[in-house]
C-alpha positions as a Markdown table, in Angstrom:
| # | Residue | x | y | z |
|---|---|---|---|---|
| 1 | Unk | -242.4 | -103.9 | 21.9 |
| 2 | Unk | -239.8 | -101.1 | 21.7 |
| 3 | Unk | -239.1 | -99.4 | 24.9 |
| 4 | Unk | -236.6 | -96.7 | 26.1 |
| 5 | Unk | -234.3 | -99.6 | 27.1 |
| 6 | Unk | -234.4 | -101.5 | 23.8 |
| 7 | Unk | -231.2 | -101.6 | 21.8 |
| 8 | Unk | -231.3 | -100.3 | 18.2 |
| 9 | Unk | -231.9 | -103.3 | 15.9 |
| 10 | Unk | -230.4 | -103.7 | 12.4 |
| 11 | Unk | -233.8 | -103.2 | 10.7 |
| 12 | Unk | -233.9 | -99.7 | 12.1 |
| 13 | Unk | -230.6 | -98.6 | 10.6 |
| 14 | Unk | -232.0 | -97.7 | 7.2 |
| 15 | Unk | -234.6 | -95.4 | 8.8 |
| 16 | Unk | -231.8 | -93.6 | 10.7 |
| 17 | Unk | -229.2 | -93.3 | 8.0 |
| 18 | Unk | -231.0 | -93.9 | 4.7 |
| 19 | Unk | -231.9 | -90.1 | 4.4 |
| 20 | Unk | -228.2 | -89.4 | 4.4 |
| 21 | Unk | -227.2 | -92.1 | 1.8 |
| 22 | Unk | -226.1 | -89.5 | -0.8 |
| 23 | Unk | -223.9 | -87.8 | 1.8 |
| 24 | Unk | -222.3 | -91.1 | 2.8 |
| 25 | Unk | -221.5 | -91.8 | -0.8 |
| 26 | Unk | -218.5 | -89.5 | -0.4 |
| 27 | Unk | -216.0 | -89.2 | 2.5 |
| 28 | Unk | -217.7 | -87.9 | 5.7 |
| 29 | Unk | -216.6 | -87.0 | 9.2 |
| 30 | Unk | -218.0 | -88.2 | 12.5 |
| 31 | Unk | -217.7 | -86.1 | 15.7 |
| 32 | Unk | -216.9 | -88.7 | 18.4 |
| 33 | Unk | -215.9 | -87.6 | 21.9 |
| 34 | Unk | -216.0 | -91.1 | 23.4 |
| 35 | Unk | -219.3 | -90.4 | 25.2 |
| 36 | Unk | -222.3 | -92.8 | 24.8 |
| 37 | Unk | -224.1 | -90.8 | 22.1 |
| 38 | Unk | -221.2 | -90.3 | 19.7 |
| 39 | Unk | -219.8 | -93.8 | 20.3 |
| 40 | Unk | -223.2 | -95.3 | 19.5 |
| 41 | Unk | -223.4 | -93.1 | 16.4 |
| 42 | Unk | -220.1 | -94.5 | 15.2 |
| 43 | Unk | -221.0 | -98.1 | 15.9 |
| 44 | Unk | -224.5 | -97.8 | 14.2 |
| 45 | Unk | -223.1 | -95.9 | 11.3 |
| 46 | Unk | -220.5 | -98.7 | 10.8 |
| 47 | Unk | -223.2 | -101.3 | 10.9 |
| 48 | Unk | -225.3 | -99.4 | 8.3 |
| 49 | Unk | -222.3 | -98.9 | 6.0 |
| 50 | Unk | -221.6 | -102.7 | 6.1 |
| 51 | Unk | -225.2 | -103.5 | 5.3 |
| 52 | Unk | -225.3 | -101.1 | 2.4 |
| 53 | Unk | -222.0 | -102.2 | 1.0 |
| 54 | Unk | -220.0 | -99.2 | 1.9 |
| 55 | Unk | -216.6 | -99.0 | 3.5 |
| 56 | Unk | -215.9 | -97.4 | 6.9 |
| 57 | Unk | -212.4 | -96.6 | 5.7 |
| 58 | Unk | -213.8 | -93.9 | 3.4 |
| 59 | Unk | -214.8 | -91.9 | 6.5 |
| 60 | Unk | -212.9 | -90.2 | 9.3 |
| 61 | Unk | -213.7 | -90.0 | 13.0 |
| 62 | Unk | -212.7 | -86.6 | 14.6 |
| 63 | Unk | -212.1 | -86.5 | 18.3 |
| 64 | Unk | -211.5 | -83.1 | 20.0 |
| 65 | Unk | -209.3 | -83.1 | 23.1 |
| 66 | Unk | -210.4 | -79.9 | 25.0 |
| 67 | Unk | -207.6 | -80.3 | 27.6 |
| 68 | Unk | -210.0 | -79.3 | 30.3 |
| 69 | Unk | -209.3 | -82.2 | 32.7 |
| 70 | Unk | -206.6 | -84.7 | 33.6 |
| 71 | Unk | -206.7 | -87.8 | 31.4 |
| 72 | Unk | -208.5 | -86.1 | 28.4 |
| 73 | Unk | -205.6 | -86.9 | 26.1 |
| 74 | Unk | -205.7 | -90.6 | 27.1 |
| 75 | Unk | -209.5 | -90.7 | 26.6 |
| 76 | Unk | -209.1 | -89.2 | 23.1 |
| 77 | Unk | -206.5 | -91.8 | 22.2 |
| 78 | Unk | -208.8 | -94.5 | 23.7 |
| 79 | Unk | -211.5 | -93.6 | 21.2 |
| 80 | Unk | -209.0 | -94.6 | 18.5 |
| 81 | Unk | -209.1 | -98.2 | 19.7 |
| 82 | Unk | -212.8 | -98.6 | 18.9 |
| 83 | Unk | -212.3 | -96.5 | 15.7 |
| 84 | Unk | -209.7 | -98.9 | 14.5 |
| 85 | Unk | -211.8 | -101.9 | 15.3 |
| 86 | Unk | -214.7 | -100.5 | 13.2 |
| 87 | Unk | -212.4 | -99.6 | 10.3 |
| 88 | Unk | -212.7 | -95.8 | 10.3 |
| 89 | Unk | -209.8 | -93.4 | 10.0 |
| 90 | Unk | -209.1 | -91.3 | 13.1 |
| 91 | Unk | -207.8 | -87.8 | 13.9 |
| 92 | Unk | -207.4 | -86.2 | 17.4 |
| 93 | Unk | -207.8 | -82.4 | 17.4 |
| 94 | Unk | -206.4 | -80.4 | 20.3 |
| 95 | Unk | -207.8 | -77.2 | 21.8 |
| 96 | Unk | -204.6 | -75.5 | 22.7 |
| 97 | Unk | -204.0 | -72.2 | 24.6 |
| 98 | Unk | -205.6 | -70.6 | 27.6 |
| 99 | Unk | -209.2 | -71.4 | 28.5 |
| 100 | Unk | -211.7 | -68.7 | 29.6 |
| 101 | Unk | -212.7 | -68.4 | 33.2 |
| 102 | Unk | -216.4 | -67.8 | 32.3 |
| 103 | Unk | -218.6 | -69.2 | 29.5 |
| 104 | Unk | -216.5 | -72.3 | 29.4 |
| 105 | Unk | -219.0 | -74.6 | 27.8 |
| 106 | Unk | -219.9 | -72.2 | 25.0 |
| 107 | Unk | -216.2 | -71.4 | 24.4 |
| 108 | Unk | -215.5 | -75.2 | 24.2 |
| 109 | Unk | -218.3 | -75.7 | 21.8 |
| 110 | Unk | -217.1 | -72.9 | 19.5 |
| 111 | Unk | -213.5 | -74.2 | 19.7 |
| 112 | Unk | -214.7 | -77.8 | 19.0 |
| 113 | Unk | -216.6 | -76.8 | 15.8 |
| 114 | Unk | -213.8 | -74.5 | 14.7 |
| 115 | Unk | -211.3 | -77.3 | 15.0 |
| 116 | Unk | -213.6 | -79.8 | 13.2 |
| 117 | Unk | -214.4 | -77.3 | 10.4 |
| 118 | Unk | -210.7 | -76.7 | 9.9 |
| 119 | Unk | -210.0 | -80.4 | 9.7 |
| 120 | Unk | -212.9 | -80.9 | 7.2 |
| 121 | Unk | -211.6 | -78.0 | 5.1 |
| 122 | Unk | -208.1 | -79.5 | 4.9 |
| 123 | Unk | -209.5 | -82.9 | 3.9 |
| 124 | Unk | -212.2 | -81.5 | 1.5 |
| 125 | Unk | -215.0 | -83.1 | 3.6 |
| 126 | Unk | -218.4 | -81.3 | 3.6 |
| 127 | Unk | -220.6 | -83.5 | 5.8 |
| 128 | Unk | -220.3 | -84.0 | 9.6 |
| 129 | Unk | -222.3 | -86.6 | 11.4 |
| 130 | Unk | -223.0 | -85.9 | 15.1 |
| 131 | Unk | -224.7 | -87.9 | 17.8 |
| 132 | Unk | -227.3 | -85.4 | 19.0 |
| 133 | Unk | -230.3 | -87.3 | 20.5 |
| 134 | Unk | -233.9 | -86.7 | 21.3 |
| 135 | Unk | -232.7 | -85.7 | 24.8 |
| 136 | Unk | -230.5 | -83.0 | 23.4 |
| 137 | Unk | -233.4 | -81.8 | 21.2 |
| 138 | Unk | -235.7 | -81.4 | 24.2 |
| 139 | Unk | -233.0 | -79.6 | 26.2 |
| 140 | Unk | -232.2 | -77.2 | 23.4 |
| 141 | Unk | -235.9 | -76.2 | 23.0 |
| 142 | Unk | -236.2 | -75.6 | 26.8 |
| 143 | Unk | -233.0 | -73.6 | 26.9 |
| 144 | Unk | -234.2 | -71.4 | 24.0 |
| 145 | Unk | -237.6 | -71.1 | 25.5 |
| 146 | Unk | -235.9 | -69.7 | 28.6 |
| 147 | Unk | -234.3 | -67.0 | 26.4 |
| 148 | Unk | -237.6 | -66.0 | 24.8 |
| 149 | Unk | -236.6 | -67.4 | 21.4 |
| 150 | Unk | -238.9 | -67.2 | 18.4 |
| 151 | Unk | -240.0 | -69.9 | 15.9 |
| 152 | Unk | -236.5 | -70.5 | 14.6 |
| 153 | Unk | -235.0 | -71.0 | 18.0 |
| 154 | Unk | -237.8 | -73.1 | 19.3 |
| 155 | Unk | -237.6 | -75.4 | 16.3 |
| 156 | Unk | -234.3 | -76.4 | 18.0 |
| 157 | Unk | -232.0 | -78.6 | 15.9 |
| 158 | Unk | -232.7 | -79.8 | 12.4 |
| 159 | Unk | -231.6 | -83.1 | 11.0 |
| 160 | Unk | -229.5 | -81.2 | 8.5 |
| 161 | Unk | -228.0 | -77.8 | 9.1 |
| 162 | Unk | -225.2 | -75.6 | 7.9 |
| 163 | Unk | -222.0 | -75.8 | 9.9 |
| 164 | Unk | -221.1 | -72.3 | 11.0 |
| 165 | Unk | -217.6 | -70.9 | 11.4 |
| 166 | Unk | -215.6 | -71.5 | 8.2 |
| 167 | Unk | -212.0 | -70.4 | 8.2 |
| 168 | Unk | -211.3 | -67.0 | 6.7 |
| 169 | Unk | -211.2 | -67.3 | 2.9 |
| 170 | Unk | -212.9 | -70.7 | 2.9 |
| 171 | Unk | -215.2 | -71.0 | 0.0 |
| 172 | Unk | -216.8 | -74.4 | 0.9 |
| 173 | Unk | -220.1 | -75.0 | 2.6 |
| 174 | Unk | -220.3 | -77.8 | 5.2 |
| 175 | Unk | -223.3 | -79.4 | 6.9 |
| 176 | Unk | -224.0 | -81.1 | 10.2 |
| 177 | Unk | -226.1 | -84.3 | 9.8 |
| 178 | Unk | -228.0 | -85.5 | 12.9 |
| 179 | Unk | -229.5 | -89.0 | 12.2 |
| 180 | Unk | -230.3 | -89.7 | 15.9 |
| 181 | Unk | -232.5 | -86.8 | 16.8 |
| 182 | Unk | -235.6 | -89.0 | 17.3 |
| 183 | Unk | -233.7 | -91.6 | 19.3 |
| 184 | Unk | -233.6 | -91.4 | 23.2 |
| 185 | Unk | -230.2 | -91.5 | 24.8 |
| 186 | Unk | -231.3 | -94.6 | 26.8 |
| 187 | Unk | -231.6 | -96.7 | 23.7 |
| 188 | Unk | -228.1 | -95.8 | 22.5 |
| 189 | Unk | -226.7 | -96.8 | 25.9 |
| 190 | Unk | -228.7 | -100.0 | 25.8 |
| 191 | Unk | -227.2 | -100.7 | 22.3 |
| 192 | Unk | -223.6 | -100.2 | 23.6 |
| 193 | Unk | -224.3 | -102.2 | 26.8 |
| 194 | Unk | -225.7 | -105.1 | 24.8 |
| 195 | Unk | -222.5 | -105.3 | 22.8 |
| 196 | Unk | -220.1 | -104.8 | 25.7 |
| 197 | Unk | -218.9 | -101.5 | 24.4 |
| 198 | Unk | -218.0 | -98.9 | 27.0 |
| 199 | Unk | -218.0 | -95.1 | 26.9 |
| 200 | Unk | -216.5 | -92.1 | 28.7 |
| 201 | Unk | -218.5 | -90.3 | 31.3 |
| 202 | Unk | -217.7 | -86.6 | 31.3 |
| 203 | Unk | -217.6 | -85.3 | 34.9 |
| 204 | Unk | -218.9 | -81.9 | 33.7 |
| 205 | Unk | -222.3 | -83.6 | 33.1 |
| 206 | Unk | -222.8 | -83.5 | 36.8 |
| 207 | Unk | -221.9 | -79.8 | 37.4 |
| 208 | Unk | -225.0 | -77.8 | 38.2 |
| 209 | Unk | -223.5 | -74.5 | 37.1 |
| 210 | Unk | -224.1 | -75.6 | 33.5 |
| 211 | Unk | -227.6 | -75.0 | 32.1 |
| 212 | Unk | -228.0 | -78.4 | 30.4 |
| 213 | Unk | -227.1 | -80.2 | 33.6 |
| 214 | Unk | -229.7 | -78.2 | 35.6 |
| 215 | Unk | -232.3 | -79.2 | 33.0 |
| 216 | Unk | -231.3 | -82.9 | 33.3 |
| 217 | Unk | -231.6 | -82.7 | 37.0 |
| 218 | Unk | -235.1 | -81.1 | 36.7 |
| 219 | Unk | -236.1 | -84.0 | 34.4 |
| 220 | Unk | -238.3 | -85.8 | 37.0 |
| 221 | Unk | -240.3 | -82.7 | 37.8 |
| 222 | Unk | -240.8 | -81.9 | 34.1 |
| 223 | Unk | -241.9 | -85.4 | 33.4 |
| 224 | Unk | -244.4 | -85.2 | 36.2 |
| 225 | Unk | -245.9 | -82.1 | 34.4 |
| 226 | Unk | -246.1 | -84.0 | 31.1 |
| 227 | Unk | -243.1 | -82.2 | 29.7 |
| 228 | Unk | -241.3 | -85.3 | 28.8 |
| 229 | Unk | -238.6 | -85.5 | 26.0 |
| 230 | Unk | -240.9 | -87.1 | 23.5 |
| 231 | Unk | -243.5 | -84.4 | 23.7 |
| 232 | Unk | -241.0 | -81.6 | 23.7 |
| 233 | Unk | -239.2 | -83.1 | 20.7 |
| 234 | Unk | -242.6 | -83.5 | 18.9 |
| 235 | Unk | -243.2 | -79.7 | 19.4 |
| 236 | Unk | -239.8 | -79.0 | 17.9 |
| 237 | Unk | -240.7 | -81.0 | 14.8 |
| 238 | Unk | -243.9 | -79.1 | 14.4 |
| 239 | Unk | -242.2 | -75.8 | 14.9 |
| 240 | Unk | -239.7 | -76.9 | 12.2 |
| 241 | Unk | -242.6 | -77.2 | 9.8 |
| 242 | Unk | -243.8 | -73.7 | 10.7 |
| 243 | Unk | -240.3 | -72.4 | 10.2 |
| 244 | Unk | -240.1 | -74.1 | 6.8 |
| 245 | Unk | -243.4 | -72.5 | 5.8 |
| 246 | Unk | -242.2 | -69.0 | 6.9 |
| 247 | Unk | -239.0 | -69.5 | 5.0 |
| 248 | Unk | -240.9 | -70.3 | 1.9 |
| 249 | Unk | -242.8 | -67.0 | 2.1 |
| 250 | Unk | -239.5 | -65.2 | 2.7 |
| 251 | Unk | -238.0 | -66.9 | -0.3 |
| 252 | Unk | -240.9 | -65.6 | -2.4 |
| 253 | Unk | -240.5 | -62.1 | -1.1 |
| 254 | Unk | -236.8 | -62.1 | -1.8 |
| 255 | Unk | -237.0 | -63.7 | -5.3 |
| 256 | Unk | -235.5 | -61.5 | -8.0 |
| 257 | Unk | -238.7 | -61.4 | -10.1 |
| 258 | Unk | -240.7 | -60.2 | -7.1 |
| 259 | Unk | -239.0 | -56.8 | -7.2 |
| 260 | Unk | -238.9 | -56.3 | -3.5 |
| 261 | Unk | -235.2 | -56.8 | -2.9 |
| 262 | Unk | -232.2 | -55.8 | -5.0 |
| 263 | Unk | -228.5 | -56.4 | -4.5 |
| 264 | Unk | -225.7 | -54.5 | -6.3 |
| 265 | Unk | -222.1 | -55.5 | -7.1 |
| 266 | Unk | -220.9 | -53.4 | -4.2 |
| 267 | Unk | -222.6 | -55.6 | -1.6 |
| 268 | Unk | -225.5 | -53.2 | -0.9 |
| 269 | Unk | -229.0 | -54.6 | -0.5 |
| 270 | Unk | -232.0 | -52.4 | -1.0 |
| 271 | Unk | -235.4 | -53.5 | 0.3 |
| 272 | Unk | -238.7 | -51.9 | -0.8 |
| 273 | Unk | -239.9 | -50.4 | 2.5 |
| 274 | Unk | -243.6 | -50.4 | 1.6 |
| 275 | Unk | -243.5 | -54.1 | 0.6 |
| 276 | Unk | -241.7 | -54.8 | 3.8 |
| 277 | Unk | -244.5 | -53.2 | 5.8 |
| 278 | Unk | -247.1 | -55.1 | 3.8 |
| 279 | Unk | -245.4 | -58.4 | 4.4 |
| 280 | Unk | -245.9 | -58.2 | 8.1 |
| 281 | Unk | -243.5 | -58.2 | 11.0 |
| 282 | Unk | -242.4 | -61.9 | 11.0 |
| 283 | Unk | -241.5 | -61.9 | 7.3 |
| 284 | Unk | -239.8 | -58.5 | 7.7 |
| 285 | Unk | -237.7 | -60.0 | 10.5 |
| 286 | Unk | -236.6 | -62.8 | 8.2 |
| 287 | Unk | -235.9 | -60.6 | 5.2 |
| 288 | Unk | -233.8 | -58.3 | 7.4 |
| 289 | Unk | -231.9 | -61.3 | 8.8 |
| 290 | Unk | -230.9 | -62.4 | 5.3 |
| 291 | Unk | -229.9 | -58.9 | 4.3 |
| 292 | Unk | -227.9 | -58.3 | 7.4 |
| 293 | Unk | -226.1 | -61.7 | 7.1 |
| 294 | Unk | -225.4 | -61.1 | 3.4 |
| 295 | Unk | -224.3 | -57.4 | 3.7 |
| 296 | Unk | -222.4 | -57.8 | 7.0 |
| 297 | Unk | -220.8 | -61.2 | 6.2 |
| 298 | Unk | -220.7 | -62.2 | 9.9 |
| 299 | Unk | -221.0 | -65.9 | 10.3 |
| 300 | Unk | -223.1 | -66.0 | 13.5 |
| 301 | Unk | -226.7 | -65.7 | 14.5 |
| 302 | Unk | -228.3 | -62.2 | 14.4 |
| 303 | Unk | -229.3 | -61.1 | 17.9 |
| 304 | Unk | -233.1 | -61.4 | 18.0 |
| 305 | Unk | -233.9 | -58.6 | 20.5 |
| 306 | Unk | -232.0 | -55.9 | 18.7 |
| 307 | Unk | -233.3 | -57.1 | 15.4 |
| 308 | Unk | -236.9 | -56.7 | 16.5 |
| 309 | Unk | -236.2 | -53.0 | 17.5 |
| 310 | Unk | -234.7 | -52.4 | 14.0 |
| 311 | Unk | -237.7 | -54.0 | 12.3 |
| 312 | Unk | -240.1 | -52.0 | 14.4 |
| 313 | Unk | -238.4 | -48.8 | 13.2 |
| 314 | Unk | -238.4 | -50.0 | 9.5 |
| 315 | Unk | -242.1 | -50.8 | 9.8 |
| 316 | Unk | -243.0 | -47.4 | 11.1 |
| 317 | Unk | -243.8 | -44.4 | 8.9 |
| 318 | Unk | -240.9 | -42.5 | 10.3 |
| 319 | Unk | -237.3 | -42.2 | 8.9 |
| 320 | Unk | -235.1 | -43.3 | 11.8 |
| 321 | Unk | -231.4 | -43.0 | 11.9 |
| 322 | Unk | -229.2 | -45.8 | 10.6 |
| 323 | Unk | -228.5 | -48.6 | 13.0 |
| 324 | Unk | -225.8 | -51.3 | 13.1 |
| 325 | Unk | -226.1 | -55.0 | 13.8 |
| 326 | Unk | -223.9 | -58.0 | 13.1 |
| 327 | Unk | -221.4 | -55.9 | 11.1 |
| 328 | Unk | -224.1 | -54.4 | 8.9 |
| 329 | Unk | -225.4 | -50.8 | 8.7 |
| 330 | Unk | -229.2 | -50.6 | 8.2 |
| 331 | Unk | -230.5 | -47.3 | 7.0 |
| 332 | Unk | -234.3 | -46.9 | 6.5 |
| 333 | Unk | -235.2 | -44.2 | 3.9 |
| 334 | Unk | -238.7 | -43.0 | 2.9 |
| 335 | Unk | -239.1 | -45.6 | 0.2 |
| 336 | Unk | -236.4 | -48.2 | 0.8 |
| 337 | Unk | -234.2 | -49.8 | 3.5 |
| 338 | Unk | -230.5 | -50.0 | 2.6 |
| 339 | Unk | -228.3 | -52.7 | 4.2 |
| 340 | Unk | -224.6 | -52.5 | 3.7 |
| 341 | Unk | -221.3 | -53.5 | 5.4 |
| 342 | Unk | -220.7 | -51.5 | 8.6 |
| 343 | Unk | -217.5 | -49.4 | 8.1 |
| 344 | Unk | -214.8 | -49.6 | 10.7 |
| 345 | Unk | -216.2 | -52.8 | 12.3 |
| 346 | Unk | -213.7 | -55.6 | 12.3 |
| 347 | Unk | -210.6 | -55.4 | 10.2 |
| 348 | Unk | -211.2 | -56.3 | 6.6 |
| 349 | Unk | -209.2 | -59.3 | 5.6 |
| 350 | Unk | -206.2 | -59.7 | 3.4 |
| 351 | Unk | -206.3 | -63.0 | 1.5 |
| 352 | Unk | -203.5 | -64.5 | -0.5 |
| 353 | Unk | -204.7 | -66.7 | -3.3 |
| 354 | Unk | -202.6 | -68.9 | -5.6 |
| 355 | Unk | -203.6 | -69.4 | -9.2 |
| 356 | Unk | -206.6 | -71.7 | -9.5 |
| 357 | Unk | -207.9 | -70.9 | -6.0 |
| 358 | Unk | -211.4 | -69.8 | -5.0 |
| 359 | Unk | -212.1 | -68.2 | -1.6 |
| 360 | Unk | -214.6 | -66.2 | 0.3 |
| 361 | Unk | -213.6 | -62.6 | 1.3 |
| 362 | Unk | -215.1 | -61.0 | 4.4 |
| 363 | Unk | -218.0 | -63.5 | 4.3 |
| 364 | Unk | -219.4 | -61.4 | 1.4 |
| 365 | Unk | -217.5 | -61.9 | -1.9 |
| 366 | Unk | -216.5 | -65.0 | -3.7 |
| 367 | Unk | -213.2 | -64.5 | -5.4 |
| 368 | Unk | -211.8 | -66.7 | -8.2 |
| 369 | Unk | -208.3 | -66.6 | -9.6 |
| 370 | Unk | -207.9 | -68.5 | -12.9 |
| 371 | Unk | -205.4 | -71.4 | -13.0 |
| 372 | Unk | -203.4 | -70.0 | -15.9 |
| 373 | Unk | -203.1 | -66.3 | -14.7 |
| 374 | Unk | -199.4 | -66.8 | -14.0 |
| 375 | Unk | -199.2 | -65.2 | -10.6 |
| 376 | Unk | -200.6 | -65.3 | -7.1 |
| 377 | Unk | -203.2 | -62.6 | -6.1 |
| 378 | Unk | -203.8 | -60.7 | -2.9 |
| 379 | Unk | -207.3 | -59.6 | -2.1 |
| 380 | Unk | -207.7 | -56.6 | 0.2 |
| 381 | Unk | -210.2 | -53.8 | 0.8 |
| 382 | Unk | -210.1 | -51.0 | -1.8 |
| 383 | Unk | -210.4 | -48.3 | 0.9 |
| 384 | Unk | -211.5 | -44.7 | 0.4 |
| 385 | Unk | -208.0 | -43.5 | -0.7 |
| 386 | Unk | -207.9 | -46.3 | -3.2 |
| 387 | Unk | -211.3 | -45.4 | -4.5 |
| 388 | Unk | -210.3 | -41.7 | -4.8 |
| 389 | Unk | -207.2 | -42.7 | -6.8 |
| 390 | Unk | -209.2 | -44.8 | -9.1 |
| 391 | Unk | -211.8 | -42.1 | -9.7 |
| 392 | Unk | -208.9 | -39.6 | -10.5 |
| 393 | Unk | -207.7 | -42.2 | -13.0 |
| 394 | Unk | -211.2 | -42.3 | -14.6 |
| 395 | Unk | -212.3 | -45.6 | -13.1 |
| 396 | Unk | -215.1 | -46.1 | -10.6 |
| 397 | Unk | -216.8 | -42.8 | -11.7 |
| 398 | Unk | -220.1 | -44.7 | -12.1 |
| 399 | Unk | -220.4 | -45.1 | -8.3 |
| 400 | Unk | -223.1 | -42.7 | -6.9 |
| 401 | Unk | -222.4 | -40.6 | -3.9 |
| 402 | Unk | -224.7 | -42.8 | -1.8 |
| 403 | Unk | -222.5 | -45.8 | -2.7 |
| 404 | Unk | -219.0 | -44.4 | -2.2 |
| 405 | Unk | -218.8 | -45.9 | 1.3 |
| 406 | Unk | -219.8 | -49.3 | 0.1 |
| 407 | Unk | -217.4 | -49.1 | -2.9 |
| 408 | Unk | -214.5 | -48.5 | -0.5 |
| 409 | Unk | -215.2 | -51.8 | 1.2 |
| 410 | Unk | -215.1 | -54.1 | -1.8 |
| 411 | Unk | -212.1 | -56.3 | -2.5 |
| 412 | Unk | -209.4 | -55.1 | -4.8 |
| 413 | Unk | -207.0 | -57.7 | -6.4 |
| 414 | Unk | -203.3 | -57.1 | -6.5 |
| 415 | Unk | -200.1 | -58.9 | -7.3 |
| 416 | Unk | -197.4 | -57.3 | -5.2 |
| 417 | Unk | -198.1 | -53.6 | -5.4 |
| 418 | Unk | -199.6 | -53.8 | -8.9 |
| 419 | Unk | -203.3 | -53.4 | -9.0 |
| 420 | Unk | -204.9 | -56.1 | -11.3 |
| 421 | Unk | -208.6 | -55.4 | -10.9 |
| 422 | Unk | -211.5 | -54.2 | -8.9 |
| 423 | Unk | -214.3 | -56.3 | -10.5 |
| 424 | Unk | -217.1 | -54.8 | -8.4 |
| 425 | Unk | -216.3 | -51.5 | -10.0 |
| 426 | Unk | -215.8 | -53.0 | -13.5 |
| 427 | Unk | -212.2 | -51.9 | -13.2 |
| 428 | Unk | -209.6 | -54.0 | -15.0 |
| 429 | Unk | -206.1 | -52.6 | -14.9 |
| 430 | Unk | -204.6 | -55.5 | -16.9 |
| 431 | Unk | -207.6 | -56.1 | -19.1 |
| 432 | Unk | -207.9 | -59.7 | -17.8 |
| 433 | Unk | -211.6 | -60.0 | -17.0 |
| 434 | Unk | -211.3 | -63.6 | -15.8 |
| 435 | Unk | -210.5 | -62.4 | -12.3 |
| 436 | Unk | -213.8 | -62.2 | -10.5 |
| 437 | Unk | -215.3 | -61.0 | -7.2 |
| 438 | Unk | -219.0 | -61.8 | -6.9 |
| 439 | Unk | -221.2 | -60.6 | -4.1 |
| 440 | Unk | -222.8 | -63.6 | -2.6 |
| 441 | Unk | -226.1 | -61.8 | -1.9 |
| 442 | Unk | -229.0 | -63.3 | -0.1 |
| 443 | Unk | -228.3 | -66.8 | -1.4 |
| 444 | Unk | -227.6 | -69.0 | 1.7 |
| 445 | Unk | -227.4 | -66.0 | 4.0 |
| 446 | Unk | -230.3 | -66.9 | 6.3 |
| 447 | Unk | -228.0 | -68.6 | 8.7 |
| 448 | Unk | -230.0 | -68.4 | 11.9 |
| 449 | Unk | -231.4 | -66.1 | 14.5 |
| 450 | Unk | -232.6 | -66.8 | 18.0 |
């Protein structure tokens, strides 16, 4: 009989890691801090690789040294001993610089994933295994419940999710893989103990000023009320099914052939306002999330409370003033809602691309420079003076007055001070149409809301 103190057996490994076999067929990264959960992930993954005829040496373990306490550097190096024994490659990533006086755990999490995403980008790795457990899943749901989250937030963590926070100009898409979400922490610790493998205990796990710690300390009271981790995690799984169903309806609403949503080359998204009303508030929320993420290009969740107020305005019969959220400007008109990049919010990037490179500009446009173009290319915002100069020269005249603002915020491609092209305006100063800037649109833009 399997209990909370039963070590993970070899015949359970395929259930845990089998769903990620295709991912493990190419180099992957494992986030391993040295704590019990991530150490057990590494040990069990090595076992599964051996059983399935794969090599641990194809994969890399990434350990982040946050530098938040004495001895953290030695702990990070100590992880390398077990990594070497198991046959993985290892890299220690250091969070340098000053640390914030408040919001430390959130800042550390952001820094950790930024460092990991950067290391993955440099090594062309797209899959990251993490040791999140059933305990973490339950805590996440309770924390989001305390914030008044909706279905998406309460569905907590998915076994497969997009890794947010790519570096500027990064054109790749990375995923977090969580094979241990249905496994209690106690079984992972029992697995390590049975093998005589130790782990690092983080002193911050005892500090009551942190929300997760307070939830763990309240565990006996919650269990007594029937709110144990298994039941909470089960609710999260059921909410994930509801989220998937809602996403399916949203996909159908946003499909090109449905005629409800249109995106132009300038990065403007137009939504049929009557169709939005007819879809209902929950679907309208999801459609607006996708449009805001796509048009604004910000790689972070859209704040739920402000989003609800905007959707309420869009669902009404009135014509409210435009509102801004997550770098997007949302303007409801009588028949349509227009979502575009908010002007003046965050400096628009300047990217330097070598021949053959592909990158993402401002989170909105995919830029490709052909390998045989013979020069490097700078991508920077066209700006209003630049648009005016083009229009005087006879280019960009097809842009309507309502789209002039959006046209000034598209990427223009230069070599030195020579303009090569503004593909979004169908402007080709050199005649080489292989240079491309493509608005990413709604595809993959539903990156989360709480």
